N, CA, C and O atoms as a Maestro MAE file, in Angstrom:
{
 s_m_m2io_version
 :::
 2.0.0
}

f_m_ct {
 s_m_title
 :::
 protein
 m_atom[284] {
  # First column is atom index #
  i_m_mmod_type
  r_m_x_coord
  r_m_y_coord
  r_m_z_coord
  i_m_residue_number
  s_m_chain_name
  s_m_pdb_residue_name
  s_m_pdb_atom_name
  i_m_atomic_number
  :::
  1 25 109.591 170.574 214.460 1 A "MET " " N  " 7
  2 3 109.408 169.325 215.148 1 A "MET " " CA " 6
  3 2 109.739 168.231 214.070 1 A "MET " " C  " 6
  4 15 109.211 168.235 212.958 1 A "MET " " O  " 8
  5 25 110.625 167.322 214.472 2 A "PRO " " N  " 7
  6 3 111.060 166.258 213.496 2 A "PRO " " CA " 6
  7 2 109.928 165.111 213.489 2 A "PRO " " C  " 6
  8 15 109.339 164.793 214.522 2 A "PRO " " O  " 8
  9 25 109.698 164.577 212.364 3 A "VAL " " N  " 7
  10 3 108.734 163.507 212.172 3 A "VAL " " CA " 6
  11 2 109.466 162.205 211.824 3 A "VAL " " C  " 6
  12 15 110.390 162.220 211.011 3 A "VAL " " O  " 8
  13 25 109.067 161.090 212.424 4 A "ILE " " N  " 7
  14 3 109.658 159.794 212.130 4 A "ILE " " CA " 6
  15 2 108.545 159.077 211.230 4 A "ILE " " C  " 6
  16 15 107.445 158.719 211.650 4 A "ILE " " O  " 8
  17 25 109.015 158.929 209.920 5 A "ALA " " N  " 7
  18 3 108.072 158.388 208.972 5 A "ALA " " CA " 6
  19 2 108.509 156.907 208.856 5 A "ALA " " C  " 6
  20 15 109.420 156.583 208.094 5 A "ALA " " O  " 8
  21 25 107.872 156.052 209.590 6 A "TYR " " N  " 7
  22 3 108.107 154.603 209.624 6 A "TYR " " CA " 6
  23 2 107.217 153.887 208.684 6 A "TYR " " C  " 6
  24 15 107.391 152.690 208.453 6 A "TYR " " O  " 8
  25 25 106.278 154.567 208.138 7 A "GLY " " N  " 7
  26 3 105.274 153.803 207.245 7 A "GLY " " CA " 6
  27 2 105.846 153.377 206.010 7 A "GLY " " C  " 6
  28 15 105.534 152.268 205.576 7 A "GLY " " O  " 8
  29 25 106.730 154.187 205.316 8 A "SER " " N  " 7
  30 3 107.314 153.682 204.101 8 A "SER " " CA " 6
  31 2 108.283 152.563 204.411 8 A "SER " " C  " 6
  32 15 108.400 151.631 203.615 8 A "SER " " O  " 8
  33 25 109.004 152.614 205.566 9 A "PHE " " N  " 7
  34 3 109.888 151.467 205.842 9 A "PHE " " CA " 6
  35 2 109.069 150.237 206.057 9 A "PHE " " C  " 6
  36 15 109.416 149.187 205.516 9 A "PHE " " O  " 8
  37 25 107.988 150.298 206.825 10 A "LEU " " N  " 7
  38 3 107.214 149.055 206.994 10 A "LEU " " CA " 6
  39 2 106.593 148.585 205.730 10 A "LEU " " C  " 6
  40 15 106.432 147.377 205.558 10 A "LEU " " O  " 8
  41 25 106.216 149.492 204.789 11 A "ASN " " N  " 7
  42 3 105.684 149.142 203.431 11 A "ASN " " CA " 6
  43 2 106.790 148.395 202.611 11 A "ASN " " C  " 6
  44 15 106.479 147.461 201.872 11 A "ASN " " O  " 8
  45 25 108.112 148.827 202.753 12 A "ALA " " N  " 7
  46 3 109.106 148.223 201.961 12 A "ALA " " CA " 6
  47 2 109.454 146.841 202.629 12 A "ALA " " C  " 6
  48 15 109.854 145.935 201.898 12 A "ALA " " O  " 8
  49 25 109.333 146.653 203.880 13 A "VAL " " N  " 7
  50 3 109.566 145.404 204.489 13 A "VAL " " CA " 6
  51 2 108.479 144.378 204.139 13 A "VAL " " C  " 6
  52 15 108.741 143.200 203.895 13 A "VAL " " O  " 8
  53 25 107.238 144.899 204.130 14 A "VAL " " N  " 7
  54 3 106.109 143.920 203.821 14 A "VAL " " CA " 6
  55 2 106.183 143.608 202.201 14 A "VAL " " C  " 6
  56 15 105.846 142.497 201.792 14 A "VAL " " O  " 8
  57 25 106.589 144.525 201.396 15 A "ASP " " N  " 7
  58 3 106.725 144.190 200.012 15 A "ASP " " CA " 6
  59 2 107.803 143.236 199.789 15 A "ASP " " C  " 6
  60 15 107.632 142.307 199.001 15 A "ASP " " O  " 8
  61 25 108.936 143.392 200.437 16 A "PHE " " N  " 7
  62 3 110.097 142.447 200.320 16 A "PHE " " CA " 6
  63 2 109.651 141.078 200.761 16 A "PHE " " C  " 6
  64 15 109.893 140.112 200.038 16 A "PHE " " O  " 8
  65 25 109.018 140.935 201.897 17 A "LEU " " N  " 7
  66 3 108.560 139.573 202.329 17 A "LEU " " CA " 6
  67 2 107.575 138.979 201.353 17 A "LEU " " C  " 6
  68 15 107.627 137.772 201.118 17 A "LEU " " O  " 8
  69 25 106.684 139.752 200.772 18 A "ILE " " N  " 7
  70 3 105.709 139.166 199.789 18 A "ILE " " CA " 6
  71 2 106.541 138.616 198.609 18 A "ILE " " C  " 6
  72 15 106.343 137.465 198.219 18 A "ILE " " O  " 8
  73 25 107.476 139.418 198.027 19 A "VAL " " N  " 7
  74 3 108.244 139.023 196.907 19 A "VAL " " CA " 6
  75 2 109.091 137.838 197.203 19 A "VAL " " C  " 6
  76 15 109.168 136.936 196.369 19 A "VAL " " O  " 8
  77 25 109.732 137.779 198.333 20 A "ALA " " N  " 7
  78 3 110.570 136.742 198.773 20 A "ALA " " CA " 6
  79 2 109.729 135.450 198.958 20 A "ALA " " C  " 6
  80 15 110.202 134.385 198.560 20 A "ALA " " O  " 8
  81 25 108.568 135.490 199.513 21 A "PHE " " N  " 7
  82 3 107.722 134.305 199.698 21 A "PHE " " CA " 6
  83 2 107.232 133.795 198.315 21 A "PHE " " C  " 6
  84 15 107.116 132.586 198.116 21 A "PHE " " O  " 8
  85 25 106.947 134.704 197.372 22 A "ALA " " N  " 7
  86 3 106.538 134.279 195.987 22 A "ALA " " CA " 6
  87 2 107.710 133.572 195.333 22 A "ALA " " C  " 6
  88 15 107.527 132.518 194.726 22 A "ALA " " O  " 8
  89 25 108.867 134.106 195.438 23 A "ILE " " N  " 7
  90 3 110.181 133.517 194.754 23 A "ILE " " CA " 6
  91 2 110.379 132.216 195.334 23 A "ILE " " C  " 6
  92 15 110.652 131.283 194.578 23 A "ILE " " O  " 8
  93 25 110.269 132.009 196.680 24 A "PHE " " N  " 7
  94 3 110.396 130.776 197.373 24 A "PHE " " CA " 6
  95 2 109.458 129.675 196.900 24 A "PHE " " C  " 6
  96 15 109.855 128.526 196.705 24 A "PHE " " O  " 8
  97 25 108.158 130.081 196.719 25 A "LEU " " N  " 7
  98 3 107.168 129.130 196.185 25 A "LEU " " CA " 6
  99 2 107.453 128.754 194.758 25 A "LEU " " C  " 6
  100 15 107.191 127.621 194.357 25 A "LEU " " O  " 8
  101 25 107.969 129.646 194.000 26 A "LEU " " N  " 7
  102 3 108.298 129.366 192.571 26 A "LEU " " CA " 6
  103 2 109.371 128.449 192.403 26 A "LEU " " C  " 6
  104 15 109.271 127.512 191.611 26 A "LEU " " O  " 8
  105 25 110.507 128.669 193.166 27 A "ILE " " N  " 7
  106 3 111.689 127.812 193.208 27 A "ILE " " CA " 6
  107 2 111.285 126.393 193.757 27 A "ILE " " C  " 6
  108 15 111.755 125.384 193.231 27 A "ILE " " O  " 8
  109 25 110.501 126.329 194.708 28 A "LYS " " N  " 7
  110 3 109.977 125.087 195.349 28 A "LYS " " CA " 6
  111 2 109.278 124.249 194.241 28 A "LYS " " C  " 6
  112 15 109.543 123.054 194.112 28 A "LYS " " O  " 8
  113 25 108.425 124.859 193.479 29 A "GLN " " N  " 7
  114 3 107.644 124.193 192.452 29 A "GLN " " CA " 6
  115 2 108.573 123.751 191.302 29 A "GLN " " C  " 6
  116 15 108.420 122.648 190.778 29 A "GLN " " O  " 8
  117 25 109.517 124.593 190.918 30 A "VAL " " N  " 7
  118 3 110.433 124.181 189.831 30 A "VAL " " CA " 6
  119 2 111.306 122.997 190.275 30 A "VAL " " C  " 6
  120 15 111.501 122.036 189.531 30 A "VAL " " O  " 8
  121 25 111.795 123.087 191.434 31 A "ASN " " N  " 7
  122 3 112.608 121.839 191.983 31 A "ASN " " CA " 6
  123 2 111.771 120.584 192.011 31 A "ASN " " C  " 6
  124 15 112.301 119.490 191.816 31 A "ASN " " O  " 8
  125 25 110.445 120.710 192.254 32 A "ARG " " N  " 7
  126 3 109.569 119.525 192.311 32 A "ARG " " CA " 6
  127 2 109.414 118.949 191.006 32 A "ARG " " C  " 6
  128 15 109.328 117.728 190.873 32 A "ARG " " O  " 8
  129 25 109.369 119.826 189.928 33 A "LEU " " N  " 7
  130 3 109.099 119.328 188.540 33 A "LEU " " CA " 6
  131 2 110.369 118.714 187.950 33 A "LEU " " C  " 6
  132 15 110.302 117.822 187.103 33 A "LEU " " O  " 8
  133 25 111.494 119.186 188.393 34 A "MET " " N  " 7
  134 3 112.824 118.665 187.784 34 A "MET " " CA " 6
  135 2 113.055 117.267 188.212 34 A "MET " " C  " 6
  136 15 112.763 116.922 189.357 34 A "MET " " O  " 8
  137 25 113.591 116.397 187.304 35 A "PRO " " N  " 7
  138 3 113.827 115.030 187.635 35 A "PRO " " CA " 6
  139 2 115.090 115.022 188.551 35 A "PRO " " C  " 6
  140 15 116.040 115.787 188.386 35 A "PRO " " O  " 8
  141 25 115.005 114.078 189.537 36 A "LYS " " N  " 7
  142 3 116.188 113.999 190.401 36 A "LYS " " CA " 6
  143 2 117.235 113.116 189.838 36 A "LYS " " C  " 6
  144 15 116.932 112.076 189.253 36 A "LYS " " O  " 8
  145 25 118.456 113.503 190.000 37 A "LYS " " N  " 7
  146 3 119.595 112.580 189.564 37 A "LYS " " CA " 6
  147 2 119.761 111.458 190.449 37 A "LYS " " C  " 6
  148 15 119.786 111.617 191.670 37 A "LYS " " O  " 8
  149 25 119.883 110.273 189.872 38 A "GLU " " N  " 7
  150 3 120.061 109.071 190.750 38 A "GLU " " CA " 6
  151 2 121.559 109.112 191.282 38 A "GLU " " C  " 6
  152 15 122.490 109.425 190.539 38 A "GLU " " O  " 8
  153 25 121.716 108.798 192.523 39 A "ALA " " N  " 7
  154 3 123.046 108.792 193.049 39 A "ALA " " CA " 6
  155 2 123.731 107.457 192.636 39 A "ALA " " C  " 6
  156 15 123.220 106.350 192.808 39 A "ALA " " O  " 8
  157 25 124.942 107.685 192.075 40 A "LYS " " N  " 7
  158 3 125.732 106.502 191.636 40 A "LYS " " CA " 6
  159 2 126.328 105.834 192.822 40 A "LYS " " C  " 6
  160 15 126.720 106.478 193.796 40 A "LYS " " O  " 8
  161 25 126.399 104.483 192.734 41 A "ALA " " N  " 7
  162 3 126.946 103.725 193.839 41 A "ALA " " CA " 6
  163 2 128.373 104.037 193.986 41 A "ALA " " C  " 6
  164 15 129.086 104.087 192.984 41 A "ALA " " O  " 8
  165 25 128.848 104.254 195.183 42 A "ALA " " N  " 7
  166 3 130.191 104.605 195.536 42 A "ALA " " CA " 6
  167 2 131.138 103.519 195.073 42 A "ALA " " C  " 6
  168 15 130.832 102.337 195.229 42 A "ALA " " O  " 8
  169 25 132.254 103.872 194.521 43 A "ARG " " N  " 7
  170 3 133.292 102.890 194.168 43 A "ARG " " CA " 6
  171 2 134.150 102.551 195.461 43 A "ARG " " C  " 6
  172 15 134.647 103.423 196.174 43 A "ARG " " O  " 8
  173 25 134.261 101.267 195.670 44 A "LEU " " N  " 7
  174 3 134.971 100.843 196.860 44 A "LEU " " CA " 6
  175 2 136.302 100.153 196.500 44 A "LEU " " C  " 6
  176 15 136.440 99.461 195.491 44 A "LEU " " O  " 8
  177 25 137.189 100.375 197.330 45 A "CYS " " N  " 7
  178 3 138.503 99.728 197.204 45 A "CYS " " CA " 6
  179 2 138.355 98.198 197.424 45 A "CYS " " C  " 6
  180 15 137.777 97.820 198.443 45 A "CYS " " O  " 8
  181 25 138.844 97.284 196.528 46 A "PRO " " N  " 7
  182 3 138.672 95.839 196.666 46 A "PRO " " CA " 6
  183 2 139.349 95.261 197.892 46 A "PRO " " C  " 6
  184 15 139.009 94.197 198.408 46 A "PRO " " O  " 8
  185 25 140.331 96.040 198.321 47 A "TYR " " N  " 7
  186 3 141.221 95.450 199.468 47 A "TYR " " CA " 6
  187 2 140.721 95.970 200.879 47 A "TYR " " C  " 6
  188 15 140.516 95.161 201.783 47 A "TYR " " O  " 8
  189 25 140.538 97.258 201.047 48 A "CYS " " N  " 7
  190 3 140.195 97.868 202.383 48 A "CYS " " CA " 6
  191 2 138.703 98.235 202.433 48 A "CYS " " C  " 6
  192 15 138.225 98.609 203.504 48 A "CYS " " O  " 8
  193 25 137.936 98.146 201.316 49 A "ARG " " N  " 7
  194 3 136.526 98.461 201.244 49 A "ARG " " CA " 6
  195 2 136.151 99.892 201.583 49 A "ARG " " C  " 6
  196 15 135.004 100.148 201.949 49 A "ARG " " O  " 8
  197 25 137.153 100.904 201.465 50 A "GLN " " N  " 7
  198 3 136.877 102.250 201.731 50 A "GLN " " CA " 6
  199 2 136.378 102.881 200.395 50 A "GLN " " C  " 6
  200 15 136.689 102.385 199.312 50 A "GLN " " O  " 8
  201 25 135.632 103.937 200.500 51 A "GLU " " N  " 7
  202 3 135.121 104.722 199.280 51 A "GLU " " CA " 6
  203 2 136.308 105.436 198.697 51 A "GLU " " C  " 6
  204 15 137.125 106.001 199.423 51 A "GLU " " O  " 8
  205 25 136.406 105.411 197.349 52 A "ILE " " N  " 7
  206 3 137.482 106.030 196.547 52 A "ILE " " CA " 6
  207 2 136.853 106.782 195.342 52 A "ILE " " C  " 6
  208 15 135.723 106.534 194.921 52 A "ILE " " O  " 8
  209 25 137.652 107.690 194.841 53 A "ALA " " N  " 7
  210 3 137.151 108.475 193.643 53 A "ALA " " CA " 6
  211 2 137.098 107.581 192.462 53 A "ALA " " C  " 6
  212 15 137.827 106.594 192.370 53 A "ALA " " O  " 8
  213 25 136.183 107.947 191.503 54 A "ASP " " N  " 7
  214 3 136.010 107.139 190.304 54 A "ASP " " CA " 6
  215 2 137.302 107.067 189.455 54 A "ASP " " C  " 6
  216 15 137.589 106.033 188.853 54 A "ASP " " O  " 8
  217 25 138.032 108.105 189.415 55 A "ASP " " N  " 7
  218 3 139.246 108.150 188.564 55 A "ASP " " CA " 6
  219 2 140.611 107.756 189.281 55 A "ASP " " C  " 6
  220 15 141.705 107.870 188.726 55 A "ASP " " O  " 8
  221 25 140.438 107.306 190.506 56 A "ALA " " N  " 7
  222 3 141.657 106.964 191.285 56 A "ALA " " CA " 6
  223 2 142.324 105.678 190.730 56 A "ALA " " C  " 6
  224 15 141.673 104.729 190.292 56 A "ALA " " O  " 8
  225 25 143.697 105.728 190.784 57 A "THR " " N  " 7
  226 3 144.438 104.584 190.433 57 A "THR " " CA " 6
  227 2 145.047 103.856 191.571 57 A "THR " " C  " 6
  228 15 145.479 102.708 191.474 57 A "THR " " O  " 8
  229 25 145.064 104.585 192.682 58 A "ARG " " N  " 7
  230 3 145.576 103.985 193.990 58 A "ARG " " CA " 6
  231 2 144.583 104.410 195.066 58 A "ARG " " C  " 6
  232 15 144.015 105.502 195.032 58 A "ARG " " O  " 8
  233 25 144.391 103.473 196.053 59 A "CYS " " N  " 7
  234 3 143.533 103.772 197.078 59 A "CYS " " CA " 6
  235 2 144.192 104.758 198.111 59 A "CYS " " C  " 6
  236 15 145.287 104.451 198.582 59 A "CYS " " O  " 8
  237 25 143.628 105.830 198.453 60 A "PRO " " N  " 7
  238 3 144.241 106.796 199.347 60 A "PRO " " CA " 6
  239 2 144.309 106.201 200.847 60 A "PRO " " C  " 6
  240 15 145.060 106.710 201.678 60 A "PRO " " O  " 8
  241 25 143.560 105.196 201.122 61 A "HIS " " N  " 7
  242 3 143.539 104.706 202.524 61 A "HIS " " CA " 6
  243 2 144.609 103.600 202.731 61 A "HIS " " C  " 6
  244 15 145.342 103.647 203.719 61 A "HIS " " O  " 8
  245 25 144.708 102.621 201.828 62 A "CYS " " N  " 7
  246 3 145.664 101.558 201.955 62 A "CYS " " CA " 6
  247 2 146.752 101.529 200.914 62 A "CYS " " C  " 6
  248 15 147.558 100.599 200.882 62 A "CYS " " O  " 8
  249 25 146.789 102.547 200.049 63 A "THR " " N  " 7
  250 3 147.711 102.783 198.951 63 A "THR " " CA " 6
  251 2 147.956 101.608 198.002 63 A "THR " " C  " 6
  252 15 149.007 101.564 197.362 63 A "THR " " O  " 8
  253 25 147.050 100.680 197.891 64 A "SER " " N  " 7
  254 3 147.155 99.596 196.972 64 A "SER " " CA " 6
  255 2 146.787 100.015 195.542 64 A "SER " " C  " 6
  256 15 145.896 100.845 195.361 64 A "SER " " O  " 8
  257 25 147.444 99.466 194.543 65 A "GLU " " N  " 7
  258 3 147.114 99.726 193.138 65 A "GLU " " CA " 6
  259 2 145.735 99.241 192.826 65 A "GLU " " C  " 6
  260 15 145.388 98.130 193.229 65 A "GLU " " O  " 8
  261 25 144.962 99.967 192.164 66 A "LEU " " N  " 7
  262 3 143.599 99.494 191.828 66 A "LEU " " CA " 6
  263 2 143.501 98.901 190.395 66 A "LEU " " C  " 6
  264 15 144.146 99.369 189.457 66 A "LEU " " O  " 8
  265 25 142.676 97.867 190.281 67 A "PRO " " N  " 7
  266 3 142.607 97.236 188.970 67 A "PRO " " CA " 6
  267 2 141.886 98.290 188.004 67 A "PRO " " C  " 6
  268 15 141.095 99.121 188.450 67 A "PRO " " O  " 8
  269 25 142.190 98.201 186.758 68 A "ALA " " N  " 7
  270 3 141.587 99.132 185.730 68 A "ALA " " CA " 6
  271 2 140.053 98.866 185.780 68 A "ALA " " C  " 6
  272 15 139.575 97.734 185.856 68 A "ALA " " O  " 8
  273 25 139.321 100.025 185.729 69 A "GLU " " N  " 7
  274 3 137.904 99.993 185.792 69 A "GLU " " CA " 6
  275 2 137.356 99.633 184.434 69 A "GLU " " C  " 6
  276 15 137.774 100.252 183.456 69 A "GLU " " O  " 8
  277 25 136.488 98.717 184.299 70 A "LYS " " N  " 7
  278 3 135.861 98.260 183.100 70 A "LYS " " CA " 6
  279 2 134.673 99.294 182.683 70 A "LYS " " C  " 6
  280 15 133.835 99.661 183.506 70 A "LYS " " O  " 8
  281 25 134.678 99.657 181.556 71 A "ALA " " N  " 7
  282 3 133.676 100.667 181.004 71 A "ALA " " CA " 6
  283 2 132.379 100.032 180.774 71 A "ALA " " C  " 6
  284 15 131.440 100.691 180.328 71 A "ALA " " O  " 8
  :::
 }
 m_bond[283] {
  # First column is bond index #
  i_m_from
  i_m_to
  i_m_order
  :::
  1 1 2 1
  2 2 3 1
  3 3 4 2
  4 3 5 1
  5 5 6 1
  6 6 7 1
  7 7 8 2
  8 7 9 1
  9 9 10 1
  10 10 11 1
  11 11 12 2
  12 11 13 1
  13 13 14 1
  14 14 15 1
  15 15 16 2
  16 15 17 1
  17 17 18 1
  18 18 19 1
  19 19 20 2
  20 19 21 1
  21 21 22 1
  22 22 23 1
  23 23 24 2
  24 23 25 1
  25 25 26 1
  26 26 27 1
  27 27 28 2
  28 27 29 1
  29 29 30 1
  30 30 31 1
  31 31 32 2
  32 31 33 1
  33 33 34 1
  34 34 35 1
  35 35 36 2
  36 35 37 1
  37 37 38 1
  38 38 39 1
  39 39 40 2
  40 39 41 1
  41 41 42 1
  42 42 43 1
  43 43 44 2
  44 43 45 1
  45 45 46 1
  46 46 47 1
  47 47 48 2
  48 47 49 1
  49 49 50 1
  50 50 51 1
  51 51 52 2
  52 51 53 1
  53 53 54 1
  54 54 55 1
  55 55 56 2
  56 55 57 1
  57 57 58 1
  58 58 59 1
  59 59 60 2
  60 59 61 1
  61 61 62 1
  62 62 63 1
  63 63 64 2
  64 63 65 1
  65 65 66 1
  66 66 67 1
  67 67 68 2
  68 67 69 1
  69 69 70 1
  70 70 71 1
  71 71 72 2
  72 71 73 1
  73 73 74 1
  74 74 75 1
  75 75 76 2
  76 75 77 1
  77 77 78 1
  78 78 79 1
  79 79 80 2
  80 79 81 1
  81 81 82 1
  82 82 83 1
  83 83 84 2
  84 83 85 1
  85 85 86 1
  86 86 87 1
  87 87 88 2
  88 87 89 1
  89 89 90 1
  90 90 91 1
  91 91 92 2
  92 91 93 1
  93 93 94 1
  94 94 95 1
  95 95 96 2
  96 95 97 1
  97 97 98 1
  98 98 99 1
  99 99 100 2
  100 99 101 1
  101 101 102 1
  102 102 103 1
  103 103 104 2
  104 103 105 1
  105 105 106 1
  106 106 107 1
  107 107 108 2
  108 107 109 1
  109 109 110 1
  110 110 111 1
  111 111 112 2
  112 111 113 1
  113 113 114 1
  114 114 115 1
  115 115 116 2
  116 115 117 1
  117 117 118 1
  118 118 119 1
  119 119 120 2
  120 119 121 1
  121 121 122 1
  122 122 123 1
  123 123 124 2
  124 123 125 1
  125 125 126 1
  126 126 127 1
  127 127 128 2
  128 127 129 1
  129 129 130 1
  130 130 131 1
  131 131 132 2
  132 131 133 1
  133 133 134 1
  134 134 135 1
  135 135 136 2
  136 135 137 1
  137 137 138 1
  138 138 139 1
  139 139 140 2
  140 139 141 1
  141 141 142 1
  142 142 143 1
  143 143 144 2
  144 143 145 1
  145 145 146 1
  146 146 147 1
  147 147 148 2
  148 147 149 1
  149 149 150 1
  150 150 151 1
  151 151 152 2
  152 151 153 1
  153 153 154 1
  154 154 155 1
  155 155 156 2
  156 155 157 1
  157 157 158 1
  158 158 159 1
  159 159 160 2
  160 159 161 1
  161 161 162 1
  162 162 163 1
  163 163 164 2
  164 163 165 1
  165 165 166 1
  166 166 167 1
  167 167 168 2
  168 167 169 1
  169 169 170 1
  170 170 171 1
  171 171 172 2
  172 171 173 1
  173 173 174 1
  174 174 175 1
  175 175 176 2
  176 175 177 1
  177 177 178 1
  178 178 179 1
  179 179 180 2
  180 179 181 1
  181 181 182 1
  182 182 183 1
  183 183 184 2
  184 183 185 1
  185 185 186 1
  186 186 187 1
  187 187 188 2
  188 187 189 1
  189 189 190 1
  190 190 191 1
  191 191 192 2
  192 191 193 1
  193 193 194 1
  194 194 195 1
  195 195 196 2
  196 195 197 1
  197 197 198 1
  198 198 199 1
  199 199 200 2
  200 199 201 1
  201 201 202 1
  202 202 203 1
  203 203 204 2
  204 203 205 1
  205 205 206 1
  206 206 207 1
  207 207 208 2
  208 207 209 1
  209 209 210 1
  210 210 211 1
  211 211 212 2
  212 211 213 1
  213 213 214 1
  214 214 215 1
  215 215 216 2
  216 215 217 1
  217 217 218 1
  218 218 219 1
  219 219 220 2
  220 219 221 1
  221 221 222 1
  222 222 223 1
  223 223 224 2
  224 223 225 1
  225 225 226 1
  226 226 227 1
  227 227 228 2
  228 227 229 1
  229 229 230 1
  230 230 231 1
  231 231 232 2
  232 231 233 1
  233 233 234 1
  234 234 235 1
  235 235 236 2
  236 235 237 1
  237 237 238 1
  238 238 239 1
  239 239 240 2
  240 239 241 1
  241 241 242 1
  242 242 243 1
  243 243 244 2
  244 243 245 1
  245 245 246 1
  246 246 247 1
  247 247 248 2
  248 247 249 1
  249 249 250 1
  250 250 251 1
  251 251 252 2
  252 251 253 1
  253 253 254 1
  254 254 255 1
  255 255 256 2
  256 255 257 1
  257 257 258 1
  258 258 259 1
  259 259 260 2
  260 259 261 1
  261 261 262 1
  262 262 263 1
  263 263 264 2
  264 263 265 1
  265 265 266 1
  266 266 267 1
  267 267 268 2
  268 267 269 1
  269 269 270 1
  270 270 271 1
  271 271 272 2
  272 271 273 1
  273 273 274 1
  274 274 275 1
  275 275 276 2
  276 275 277 1
  277 277 278 1
  278 278 279 1
  279 279 280 2
  280 279 281 1
  281 281 282 1
  282 282 283 1
  283 283 284 2
  :::
 }
}
């Protein structure tokens, strides 16, 4: 007569959920303690006012040459 042993499977599932929840709480607390990086203001094209990359020399939207960025 075959026996279906589901007890060890349920035990493994419960153990996994407990460990996953503990890791979730740990990561949540670590993220809370870490300082958040302030978002830098987006660089805008002076001609079309669209957002552009910091190292761009031309605007990808209006193709105008951009003035040199002051450091």
